[in-house]
C-alpha positions, 0 to 999 in steps of 0.5 A: 600519505599525510603525517595525519594517517600515520596516527589512524593506527592503520595498518601500512608497509611502513613504520609509523614516525616518532613526531616531535613537538615544539615547546616555546623556548625561554627567554634568552635572559632566563637561560644559562649563558653556557646553554646559548652555545649549545643546541638545543635538542627537540624533546620527544613525546612520551610514548604514554602521550602519544597514546593520549593523542592516539586515543583521542584521535580514535575517539574523535574517528568514532564519534564521527563514526557513530555520527554518521551512520546514526544520521544514516539510520534515521534516514533509512527509519524515516524512509521505511515509516514513508513506505509503511504509511503506503503501503497502509494506505494501499491496505486501506485502499484494497479493503474500501474496494473489498467491501466495495465489491462486497456490496455490489455482489450484495446488491446484484444478488438482491436485484437477481432475487427481486427479478426471480421474484418479478419472473414467479409473478409473471409466471402466475399471473400466465397461469391464471390467464390460461386458466381462465382462457381454458374456462373461456374455451369449454364455455365456448364450447358448451355454448357453441351448440346451443347457438349453433342450433339456435343460428340454424333454427333462425335461419331456417326461420327466416327462410319459411318467413321468406317463403312465406311472402 
């Protein structure tokens, strides 16, 4: 583990180390002579300063986390918007297809009605032709007997003329 990990205030198996920082040394001419020979201890950071550093690191980590989460959230919302757009396009296409199907069914019904109308017209025409044929048949029946009689009399007349000759 690095020394950096110690300052992140993460739980660990070992206690955190205290860090020491170098403080710039005083120029030798400013130092009193009796202290020159003495080794100066390195001052330790007060617990309050250590807490401030941890707080700053925590804030930096939180800001970094928030920016990553915000970036991922933006990416996610863009993808959702793209999907919503595609779903809307599909819905529009489905609605257009449903409209076309409805129109085709309407056209089919109107064609069917037109065909039924023509069939009814043909039925009427056939009925009229049938009634005309019946009247022609009656007329033929009525006129057939007299025609036959006329033919027989003509035939007899022709026969008798031939015999006279």
